[in-house]
C-alpha positions, 0 to 999 in steps of 0.5 A: 591818023585822021580829023576829028570833030570839034570836041565835047564837054561830058557832064557828070550824071547826079541825080538823073541828071548830067550836070557840070561841076560845081567848080566849073573846072575840066580837064582834057581825054587825050588820045595817047596814039596823038597827044594833039587829039582831045578826045573830050573834055570831062568835069574835074569833080570835087567833094562837093560834086560827090556829095551831091552823088552820094546824097542821090545815091542814098535817097535812091536806094530804098526803092531800088532795093525793094524793086525785084531783083529780077526786074533790077536784071532787065535793066541791064539786058536792056543796056547789053543790047543796046551797048551791042548795037553801038560796038563799032563807035564804042569799039572805035572810042576805046581805042582812041582815048585807051590807046587798045587796038581796034581789035581788042577794043571790040573785044573788049565792049563785047565783053562788056555786053556779055557781063552785063547779059550774064549779071542781068540773069543773075536776077532771077537766081539772087537766091538763099537757101534753106537749111535743116534744123535740129528743131522740130517745126522750126523752118530755117532759110537764107536771104541776100538783100543789098549793102547800101550805096557802092562807090565803084572806082575803076583804072583805065586799062579796062575803059568799058570792061572793068566799070561793067563788072563792077557796075552789073552786079551792083545794080543787078543786087539793089545796091545804088552807085557812084561810079568813078573812072579813071582820068586817063581814060574816062569816056568810054565808061560814060558812055556806058552809063548813058546806056544804062540811064536810057533803059530807064533807071530811076534818078539816083540809081547810078551815078557818074563823076570823073575828077581826080584821085585826090579830088574826087576819089578821096572823099568818095571813099571817105564818105560816111554813105559809102557802105562798100568799096570796089576798087582795082589800081596801085597796092598803094592806094589799095591799103590807103583806101582799106585804111579809110574804109577800116575806120566806118567797118565798110567793106572793100574789094581790092584788085592791086596787080600782079607780077605774073610768071609763065613757065616754060618747061623743057617739054613745052610746045615752044611754038605755043609757048612763045604765043602764050607769053608774047600775048600776055607780056606785049598785047594792051602795051603789057599794060595789063594786071594779068600780064606776063612779066616774067618767063621762067624757062627751064635752061635747055630750051632757053635758047630756042625759046629767047631765038623764037620769042625774039623773031615773034616780038620784031614781027609786031607792028606798032602804030595807030591803034585804030588801024586794023593791021596795029598789033601794039599800041601806045602807053597810056601817058608820058608817066607810063612810058617813062616808068617802063623806060625807066625800069629798062635802064634798071634792069641794065643796072642789075646786071641784065642785058637787053636783047630786044627792044627797049627804046621809045619811037619817034618815027614820024606819026609817033613822034606825037604818041607814047610809043616804046619797042618791046622789050625783052631783058636777060640775065637779072637775079630772080631777086633783082627789082626789075623781077620783083616789081610791077612795071605795067608796059611792055616789058618781059623779065627772061629767067632761067632755073634748073628744073620745075622746083627751082620754076615753082620757087621762083614764080612764088618769090614775088609778094604778089599773086594774081595770075601764073601761066605753065606751058607743058606737055605734063599733065601731072607737072601741070597739076603739081603746079596748080596746087602749088601755084601762089596766085588766084588765076593759073592758067595751063597751056594759055596766055597768063592774061584773058580771063572770063565774066562767068567764074571768079578773079581775084588774086592771092598775097598782096594782088587782092583783098576781099571778096573775088569778083565776076562769076557768082561770087560778085553777087557775095560781095554786093549784098548781105546775108540774113538768116531767118528762124521761123515757128509753125 
């Protein structure tokens, strides 16, 4: 998979300076497609480093909050231009450290560019509203002001897009930021922090601290000067964060994953339905919170759907994600690979039949990475653990149902409610499902994964908590409303 340059050690960004962790400890960032390749060494930060970063952010907050919002937005626009100039470099890094195919990596970096552009423009639209009073000579209006120090913690599966959509609205609204990336893929977001800092951000406005959830994440969310916490990750961790934040009434924005369905009705364009399910279930190695993990298919078309799906899945090229011909890369690490393999066996134990894939791949160069053949399982009941629990790997459960009402019922009978899709030519059925789906994002004749930055994103039930991310809704989380009465 190519010879790489000497491994570099990267530092934290605290108070405008690049610093080592107080402890002097580092950890490796390893290529999941070839574990012999260490992409870089990152700082293994702890509570002392977090204290330094939060302190710097708190000191920087008053001046940054007082800076006019359009001027804050210009930093994001400058960063967007610089990121776009380095698109190929950052996409290659993302593919190398996270395992996403180079095509998907370029798409993600491009998305980060657009996010920065969008929220850069929001600096000129950070407005309140004028409301008429029922009394004479009273002028009433609202304005939005920043919250304070924001702790932003991102997952590894979108290592530049999710950091961008958390950091950009936080900064343009006037908050100062302490950002902690996931340890499995921290370097792409560090490059984003470098680019943002190079636009002339004052010291302490943006701080970057790498490290484990225990060492750096826990002291960050517990810090009394942190007023807002945005976290994307497991629902177990999200619940713990919510409890910690509640003790000091800090605001939280939590995104917790999903068990997303795609319904395929008997009148659907089956070729399109197959492509929607294939894309959402297996691309990015199934490691997307919006991935389709359940295909719910009406019985009259189930056989034809499965036949076409297996044929298309078999054609996917699995290998080095930095090879432009590759369509499916590795799992992020050994733990995630073993989780997916364990769920394949669980499906068998629950009476399911693995009709394709599900085995670890160890031929040739694949032996050096965390590769698995995408799996399709049929025959488990909707109540089975395989049909209820998030796997976060290329594992699809296909459930057959009698009719549309049964499909809706099965789709909704999970504790998650992030994304959902339906494939049908019947507009009435599609709109009925939009109304009845227990999900925050609903796709019609599209993959359940594949969201845009200019419209709100978030889920229902156990998938999300707090205000939505992205689009204009993002500004609600990062600002507080003041109501003003003026008698004249």
